[in-house]
C-alpha positions, 0 to 999 in steps of 0.5 A: 771734176765735180768741183770744177763743174760746180764752180763753172755753173756758179760763174755762169749763174753769176754772170746771167743774174747780174746781166739781167739788171737794168740796161744802162742809159747812154745819156747817163753815161755821157752826162757823168763825163761832163765836168762841172759846172758844165752839164749835158743838155738835150739831144739835138741830132739823130746822130747823138749830138747834145747841147752843152750847158753852162752853169746858168743853163745856157747853150755853151757848146756841143757834146757828141761821140765819134762813133755815130758820126765817123765810124772809121775802122781802127787797126782792130777793124772796129771803130774807136769811140771818143767823146768830144766836148766843143764850145761855140767857137769851135774850141775843144773843151775836152776829148775823152776815150770811151770805147775801143778794141785796139790790140796794142793798147788792150793787150800791150801798152795799156790804156794810159798812153791812149787816154793821154793822147786825147788830152792834147786836144784841149784848148785847140780849135777846129780851125787849126791844122792838127796832125799826129807826129812831131815837127821835122828836125825838132822845129817848132815855128814857121809852119801852119801845123799843130802837132799832136804827139803820137804813141810809140808803136801805136802810130796807126791806132792814134792816127785813126783815132785822130781822123775819127775826132776830126771827121766827127767834129768837122761834121758837127761844125759844118751842120751846127755852126755853119748850117751846112748839113753834111752829105755824102762826099763826091767821089771821082766817077770812073766811068767819066772819060774825056780826051784831055791833054795838058793844054786842055786842062789849062784852058778849062781851069782844071789846073790851078796856077799861082805865080809870086815874084820876089817883089811880091813876097818882099811886100808881104814882109814889108815893115817887119823885122824880116823885110831884109832877110831875103837878099835874093828877093831884093836883088832880083825883084822881077824873078819868080819866087813861087810858081805853083801848079795844083791838079786834082788827080782823082778823076781818071781822065785828068790823071791820065792827061797829067801823069805818065803811064807808070805813075798813072797805073801806080796811082790807080792801084793806090786808089783801089786800096785807099778809095776814100782818099782824094789825090792832089798833085802839087808842083813848084818850079821856082825857088820856094819849093814845097817842103822844108829840107827836114820833110819826111815822106808819108807825113804832112807837109810842113809848108802846105795846108788847106782849108774848105769852107773855113775849116781845115783840110788834112793833107798828107804825102801819098808817098808816090813817085811822080812822073809827068806826061810828055806834053806837060811843060819841061819846067814842071818835069824839073820842078819839085812835085808831090802827090798829096792825099786828103780823106773825103770821109773828113768832109772834103768835097773835091767838087767844091772850092778849096784853098791851098796855103803855102807858108813862106818862111824867113829867119831873122838873126843868127844863133836863135833866129826869129821865125816869120811867115807869110801865107800864099793862097791858091783856090781851086775846084774841079767841075762836078761832071768829073764826080758822082755823089752816091745816095746816103749809104746806110752805115753798117753796125760796128761789128759788121764793119769789123768783119768787113775790114778783116775779112781776108784774115777771117777767111784764112783763119776759118780755113785753118780751123776748118781743117784743124778741128775735123782732123782732130775730131775724125782723124785723130788716130790717123794723124797721131800715127803719121811718121811725120806727126811731129813736123806736122804739129810743129808746122801747125804751131808755126802758123799759129804763132806767126799768123794767128799770133803776130800777124792776126793779133789773135792771142786770147787773154784773161783780160777778155773774160775778166772784162766780160765779168766786169761788164756783167757786174756794171750792167754794161754792153757786151758789144765790145766782144764783137769788135774783134771778130778774129779773136771772137772766132777763136773764142767760139772754137775754143768753147766748142773745144771745151765740149769735145776735148776740154782745154786741149784744143786751145792750150795745145793747138791754138795758143800762140804763146803756148806754141812759142814755149813749145818751140823753146822746148825743142830748141833746148832739146836740140842744144842738149840743155839738161831738162828740169824734171819736176817730181810728181808731188811737186808737179801736183802742187805747182799746178794749183798756182794758176788757179790762185792767180786766176782767183787773185785777178778776179779779186782785183776786178771786183775790188780795184778794177783800175789796177786790172791793166797792171795785174794782167801783166802776169800774162807775158802774151802782151809783150811776146805776141802783141808787141813782139817784145818791143816794150819796156825792158822789164816787161821784155825781160819777164816774157823772155824769162818764161821763153828761156825757162821753157828751154829747160822746163817744158811749158812751165808758164802754161802748166803752172802759172797761166790764169787763162789756162786755169779758166780753160781747165774750168771751161773743160768741165763742159767736156762730154766725152773721153776722147783718149783711148784706153785699155784695161792694162793702162795704169795696171800694169802699163805705165808707159803713157804716164811716164811719157806724158810731159804734162803730167796729165795721166795718173798712176791708175791710167786715168786721164786728168783732162783738166791738165791735158794739152791734146798733144796726142803723144799718148794716142800715138803710143796707144795705137803703135803696135811696136811701142804700146806695151800691151800690144807688144806683149799681145803680138809676142804671144801670137807669134810664139809657137803653141806649147804642147803638153802630154807624152812625147809619143802623142806629139804629132810629127812635123 
């Protein structure tokens, strides 16, 4: 134990000493990421926008981070920070990931796929409509969208990252390239109500309408190879090709006049959840339609795009059923209808004029047809009276945003910990003495596995303390620790547990993978699978493996930090908990190996290999009390607790090895049970036995 305390003190001294080094320069960090012959110029904005200089020192573009300009919360609740280098024409020179805390990449897929995603921006322009996904049906032409390949199992994270890049880039483009300072976007005013019906909407221009005849669409393709590829247009020139209606459904007064009651209520619920989205209804009643036959709901429509002020507006299907009000013309009831959504945080102003573009697509040829398209545009703006423009909102710090976005999960976690910790601290003996203690414990572990692990992504990992060590050595910022408040709360309680119990609180009660291994053990016992009983001598030696693994990981972080992602795969947590085994087969096989081994060898990974467990054991050197009750007979002569301890944490002398104790409370149950604890059983027998009488029989009193 003294050795562990010394090791812990040395680690703390190292971290504190190195952390005291000079603070890093944010500008220097950005400058080193600019590829020569370009260089970083002067800062020209309070939001951290810099000039990009060419080899001659001339202004060649802009360099900026997304975090100050568009702190959109990621899946973890913390923003994703990306470095964007843009030329003067609005074309991406490079887009590079700086900081994030997305669990799927931090503790799952690794960093490489996320970095690769951002490489796709190079060469594209902000004037292009870029979306994350793949063309429907494998098509590559005929639409106006530019597709960026997402990352399997990380769609939410890459989509948020893409929106952050767009929002920040469009803000810079408007202010620096167009001279339009970005202000707070207009929001629908929920208090503004008007008595409107369909005819009033049409009369006041609150509905935009565009009709295109077959003759007009033929004129668009005249003189091209596609001129004769629509026989219906040639045969019926006066018939309608496109009959398009557009309504902004953000203002409640307008939405109520257009939609039936059920759709209106559903839309209001949608807007309560996605209060930054502006819903737009598009209806087409002629033969063109709105999307291709390969369209997938909840994605970007392949035939529709939009722009405002010369910059693209991202559109996406809201996946809502459309029911129209009774006074809406019957033709619209029978037409193709979609409710699209666009994010106001990306700069869309619903009160300013914007343009919806519809792609008319034709094919020429049979086997490998040439695809041609024409753009049909419709402009629209909803009057200012339906909106409100709040004053400039002071942005929360990233860690505050992270807390706000996970406040529901944090409340549940705090409630769980608020019951668990006091129960273990003040009612330990009562809890261990419950007749239903095992079901209660398994119930708690089920919550830890399901809620803390799979739902909350709160599986602690050795990656976090090693990243903190790397930050200390590099003299960087520890702000990344604040980006995941859910895990940070577990870390805080775990460190408190070091003082009160040692490693046991986390390893025995709060580790999702440990809970999974314990369930595997119970399944193995239920199936009556023979168990592996490791001899005491081997058990003592095997327990040192985890310290060797921890030392190896520290060596990796000190010598070849780029290999840390691969080295940390020694933990199966990422596969089993973060990605729910949805990874490459070899990762899944490795994680399943430990789960199935747990059916015959009680928590083998936790006891022998886990580097986080080794760190927890070292942290347990902070323990200030011996919380497991002992008697003088414990160890001499009684060995019952030692024999029953599945973790091998009790020595023959009766001494508790707290660095190996997982706080299962089995020994506490035995200690307090008068029918199980050998000293208590013997004591009770002595108390019940009639007193032995000595002396002459005549001196024995009559009964």
